[in-house]
N, C-alpha and C positions, 0 to 999 in steps of 0.2 A: 504494500500500500504506500502511496505517496503522501507524506505529511508536510504541510497541512493538507487536508483532504482536497483533492482536485478532481474535476470532471474533465475527461478528455474530449476530443472533437466528436466522437461517436456518441457521447452522452453517458458513457460508462465511467466507473470509478477509475482514475488514472493509477497506474502501477509503476513501480520502479523496476527497471529491468537490469540495471547495472549492479553487480554483486558488491562493488565497493560502496555504493550509496546505501544498499541494504544493511551492510555491516556497520557503516558509520551511524545509521539511524538506530540500530540495535545498541551500539555503545552509548550514544547520547540518551537513549531511553533508559538504559540501565542506570546510568549516573544520575539522571534526574528523578528517578523513582525512589521513594523512601521505603525503608523496611516496614513491613506489615501494611503497606498501602494496598496491596493486592491480596484480598482475603484467601484466594485459592493458592497463592504462591507467597506466603508470608516472608520467606527469606530472600525473595528477589528484590534487588534494588541496591544501588550504591550508597544510599543514605548520605549523599553529598551535602544536604542541607545542614547536617550537624556541624560541619566545618564552620558555619557562620557563627556558632555559639561557643566555639572553643578558643582558647588562647592560641595565638599563632606560634606554635611550638614544633620544631622539627620532629620530635618524638610522636606527636599526635598525627602529623602528616605521614610519617612512616607507618604507623599502625593502620591509618586509613588506607594507605597504598596497598599494604599486604592484604587486607580484607577485601578491598575492591578488586584487586587482581584475581584473587581466588574465586570470588563470586562471578566475575566476568568470564573466567576460563570455564566455569561450570555452566553458565547460562547462555553464552553467545556461541551459536553454531555458524559455520561458514568461514571462520577465521581463527587464527591462533593469536591470542592476546599476548604480546611479548613484554610490554613495559608500561608503566604509568608514571608520569612525571608531574610533580606538583610544584608550581612556583607560587610561593606565598606573597602576601601583600608587600608593596614597596613603601616603607614608611618615609623614605626620603621624598617621594613624590606625593605623599598623602593619599595613597591609593590603597583601598581595602579589597581589591579584586584578587581572588585566588584563581589561578589558571591551571586547569587540569588537562593534560595531554595524554591520550592513550595511543600507544603504538601497537599495531597489529599487522599480521601477515596473512595475505590471502594467497592460496596456491595459484600459480600462474600470473599473479598481479604484483607480487613482491610486497615490500613494506609500505604501509600507509599509516596515517594518523588522523585522529579526531580530537578536537579541543572544545572544552566547555569552560566558560568563565562563571565563577560563583561570586555574586555581588550582593552585599547587604541591600535589602529593599530601600532602606532609608538613604543609601548612597547613590541610588540611580538618578541620573539626569538625562537630558536629551543627548548629551555627548558621551554617555557610557557605551562602551563596546560590549555587546552581548554575544 
């Protein structure tokens, strides 16, 4: 399925045909889903929103990284999740954005990456990068 939901020229629901787009969509979905958000799959989700309420500590980021990597490796089919990189907020630039980059490998396509930015809702402006 193509998100946001789109209708193609024939009037049917548009679909994504590129495997890279499908995997990237799965990665972003996993990271943006909270634990216990899905009643039938309570352990699915990266629980990324908890990073907003934690101290910006390398140990917390490392613990999150390990748990998220294990969860994505269990939950995402079609690619091998190889790494997760967390860039914490930049206090010098007064920026509270946490940038999470997931590196994955798709057979026959090579290495790819998907990135999600985690921003406190109170820090969002029209100039925020999402």
